C-alpha positions in Angstrom: 25.3 -26.6 19.4 28.6 -27.2 17.6 26.8 -29.0 14.7 24.3 -26.1 14.4 27.2 -23.6 14.3 29.1 -25.7 11.8 26.0 -25.9 9.6 25.7 -22.1 9.8 22.2 -22.3 11.3 22.9 -20.4 14.5 24.7 -17.1 15.0 27.4 -16.1 17.5 24.9 -14.6 19.9 23.0 -17.9 20.1 26.2 -19.9 20.6 27.1 -17.5 23.5 23.6 -17.8 25.0 23.5 -21.6 24.8 27.0 -21.7 26.4 25.6 -19.6 29.3 22.7 -22.0 29.6 25.1 -24.9 29.8 27.2 -23.1 32.4 24.1 -22.4 34.5 22.3 -25.7 34.0 22.5 -26.8 37.6 20.7 -23.6 38.7 18.2 -23.6 35.7 17.2 -27.2 36.0 15.0 -26.8 39.0 14.8 -29.2 42.0 16.6 -32.6 41.7 14.3 -35.4 40.6 15.0 -39.1 40.0 15.5 -40.1 36.4 12.2 -40.9 34.6 11.5 -43.2 31.7 10.4 -40.7 29.0 9.0 -41.1 25.5 11.8 -39.1 24.0 10.1 -37.9 20.9 6.7 -36.8 22.2 5.1 -34.5 19.6 1.6 -34.5 18.3 2.4 -36.8 15.4 3.4 -39.5 18.0 0.1 -39.3 19.8 -2.8 -41.2 18.2 -6.3 -40.3 19.4 -9.2 -42.7 19.4 -12.8 -41.9 20.5 -11.9 -43.0 24.0 -8.2 -42.2 24.7 -4.8 -41.6 23.3 -1.9 -43.9 22.4 1.8 -43.0 22.2 3.7 -44.4 19.3 7.3 -44.3 17.9 9.1 -43.8 21.1 12.8 -43.0 21.5 12.5 -44.1 25.1 15.3 -43.3 27.5 16.0 -42.1 31.0 15.6 -38.3 31.3 13.8 -35.5 33.0 10.0 -35.9 32.9 9.5 -32.2 32.1 11.2 -32.9 28.7 8.2 -34.8 27.2 5.8 -32.1 28.4 8.0 -29.4 26.9 8.0 -31.3 23.6 4.2 -31.4 23.6 4.1 -27.7 24.2 6.7 -27.0 21.5 4.9 -28.6 18.6 1.4 -28.4 19.9 -1.1 -31.0 20.8 -4.9 -31.2 20.8 -6.2 -30.9 24.3 -2.8 -29.8 25.6 -4.0 -27.9 28.6 -6.1 -30.9 29.7 -3.2 -33.3 29.2 -0.8 -31.1 31.2 -3.3 -30.6 34.0 -4.0 -34.4 34.2 -0.3 -35.1 34.3 0.3 -32.6 37.1 -2.6 -34.1 39.0 -1.4 -37.7 38.6 2.3 -36.9 39.2 2.7 -33.4 40.6 5.4 -31.4 39.0 8.0 -29.2 40.8 7.1 -25.6 41.2 8.3 -23.5 38.2 8.0 -26.3 35.7 6.2 -24.1 33.2 9.0 -21.6 33.4 11.6 -24.4 32.6 9.8 -25.3 29.4 12.2 -23.3 27.2 15.1 -25.1 28.8 13.7 -28.5 27.8 12.8 -27.3 24.3 16.3 -26.0 23.6 17.9 -29.3 22.6 15.2 -30.5 20.2 15.1 -27.0 18.5 18.9 -27.2 18.1 18.6 -30.6 16.5 16.0 -29.1 14.2 18.3 -26.3 13.4 21.0 -28.8 12.3 18.5 -31.0 10.3 16.2 -28.4 8.8 17.8 -25.0 9.1 15.3 -22.2 8.6 14.1 -20.3 11.6 15.1 -23.0 14.1 18.5 -21.4 14.8 16.9 -18.1 15.8 14.3 -20.0 17.8 17.1 -21.7 19.7 18.6 -18.3 20.6 15.2 -17.1 21.9 14.8 -20.3 24.0 18.2 -19.9 25.5 17.6 -16.3 26.5 14.1 -17.3 27.8 15.6 -20.1 29.9 18.2 -17.7 31.3 15.5 -15.2 32.2 13.3 -17.8 33.8 16.1 -19.2 36.0 
């Protein structure tokens, strides 16, 4: 957030809204879950499809919340996304309200994009912060 503000890619309202999200994070994050091994950079470009299946490439693997990877797939789009999400939820059921928490998990990568690429990512970060607050 500070880097995006310093770069001039977010406005004061977005800063205030992100600070509210940070303050309310324990409430917004949903039920406690154990740390999961996540891909860490799971967007459509890091999913390679074959005729039979898909392979994940270029991981930035780390321990995190498993909803984060799903939120990244939703953020940048993925072929067969609904099918992937349904299969994940069937194999490892997600906590109630996980779809409503998607904006929360998208906020950090969008802020990173605001710092790196500018453009409309700063405004999108503000929208995601407000959406996360409304969902919580």
